[in-house]
C-alpha positions as CSV (number, residue, x, y, z in Angstrom):
1,M,0.0,0.0,0.0
2,Q,1.3,3.4,-0.9
3,R,1.9,5.9,1.9
4,F,-0.8,8.6,1.9
5,S,1.8,11.3,2.0
6,D,3.1,10.1,-1.4
7,L,-0.3,10.6,-3.0
8,N,-0.5,13.7,-5.2
9,V,-4.1,14.2,-4.1
10,W,-3.1,14.2,-0.4
11,Q,-0.2,16.6,-1.1
12,R,-2.4,19.0,-3.0
13,S,-5.2,18.9,-0.4
14,H,-2.7,19.4,2.4
15,A,-1.4,22.5,0.5
16,L,-5.0,23.7,0.0
17,A,-5.7,23.4,3.8
18,L,-2.5,25.4,4.6
19,A,-3.5,28.1,2.1
20,L,-7.0,28.3,3.6
21,Y,-5.5,28.7,7.1
22,R,-3.5,31.6,5.8
23,H,-6.4,33.2,4.0
24,T,-8.8,32.9,6.8
25,K,-6.5,34.8,9.2
26,S,-7.9,37.9,7.7
27,F,-11.6,37.0,8.1
28,P,-13.5,39.1,10.6
29,D,-13.1,38.2,14.3
30,D,-16.8,37.6,14.6
31,E,-16.5,34.8,12.1
32,R,-14.0,32.9,14.2
33,Y,-16.6,30.3,15.2
34,G,-18.5,30.6,12.0
35,I,-17.2,30.5,8.4
36,T,-13.6,30.6,9.5
37,S,-13.9,27.5,11.6
38,Q,-16.1,25.7,9.2
39,L,-13.9,26.4,6.2
40,R,-10.8,25.2,8.0
41,R,-12.5,22.0,9.2
42,A,-13.8,21.2,5.7
43,A,-10.4,21.8,4.1
44,T,-8.5,19.8,6.7
45,S,-11.1,17.0,6.4
46,I,-10.0,16.3,2.9
47,P,-6.4,15.2,3.5
48,T,-7.4,13.7,6.9
49,N,-9.8,11.3,5.3
50,V,-7.4,10.4,2.6
51,A,-4.8,9.6,5.3
52,E,-7.2,7.7,7.5
53,G,-8.8,5.7,4.7
54,S,-5.4,4.6,3.4
55,T,-4.8,2.6,6.6
56,R,-8.1,0.7,6.4
57,Q,-8.0,-3.0,5.9
58,T,-10.3,-3.2,2.9
59,A,-10.6,-1.3,-0.3
60,A,-14.3,-0.7,0.3
61,D,-13.4,1.1,3.6
62,Y,-10.8,3.1,1.8
63,A,-13.3,4.1,-0.9
64,R,-15.8,5.2,1.8
65,F,-13.2,7.6,3.3
66,L,-12.3,8.9,-0.1
67,N,-16.0,9.6,-0.7
68,I,-16.2,11.5,2.6
69,A,-13.2,13.5,1.4
70,E,-15.1,14.3,-1.8
71,G,-18.0,15.6,0.3
72,S,-15.6,17.8,2.3
73,T,-14.2,19.1,-1.0
74,S,-17.7,20.2,-2.2
75,E,-18.2,21.8,1.2
76,T,-14.9,23.7,0.8
77,V,-15.9,24.9,-2.6
78,Y,-19.2,26.2,-1.3
79,L,-17.7,27.9,1.7
80,L,-15.1,29.6,-0.6
81,L,-17.9,30.9,-2.8
82,L,-19.7,32.1,0.4
83,A,-16.6,33.8,1.7
84,K,-16.1,35.5,-1.7
85,D,-19.7,36.7,-1.9
86,L,-19.5,38.0,1.7
87,G,-16.4,40.0,0.7
88,Y,-14.0,38.1,3.0
89,L,-12.0,36.9,-0.1
90,K,-11.2,38.9,-3.2
91,D,-12.0,37.3,-6.5
92,D,-8.3,37.0,-7.3
93,D,-7.7,35.0,-4.1
94,A,-10.9,32.9,-4.2
95,T,-10.9,31.8,-7.8
96,P,-7.6,29.8,-7.8
97,L,-8.6,28.2,-4.4
98,I,-12.0,27.2,-5.9
99,I,-10.3,25.8,-9.0
100,E,-7.8,23.9,-6.9
101,A,-10.5,22.4,-4.7
102,Q,-12.5,21.4,-7.8
103,Q,-9.4,19.7,-9.3
104,I,-8.8,17.9,-6.0
105,G,-12.4,16.7,-6.1
106,R,-11.9,15.2,-9.6
107,M,-8.7,13.5,-8.4
108,L,-10.5,12.0,-5.4
109,F,-13.3,10.8,-7.6
110,A,-10.8,9.0,-9.9
111,L,-8.9,7.5,-7.0
112,R,-12.2,6.3,-5.4
113,K,-13.3,4.7,-8.7
114,K,-9.9,3.0,-9.0
115,V,-10.0,1.7,-5.4
116,E,-13.6,0.5,-5.9
117,S,-12.7,-1.4,-9.0
118,A,-9.9,-3.1,-7.1
119,S,-12.3,-4.3,-4.5
120,S,-14.7,-6.0,-6.9
């Protein structure tokens, strides 16, 4: 089994989580327990679930964790759109983050399909 930290999708989702931590530092203080926290949790859930799933005993379990990571990716995309619409992120900052999250989502989907086909 490949180490999770060697997976490109894990590396990119980890980098996205780090970027979102940096960007959310400038969010309003009254959002500390709102969108700031929710965006950080959604973004960190992506690489966390890739890592946790990679240690599961069956491919079906791994695929389930990858699916959870896909959901967290969609949540991240929405929260980035919300942050942009609320004026917490400029378009120039939000757009590349959204594009990266969408690409990570596609990578997770492909990996999940590959893992699922290996379990059948």
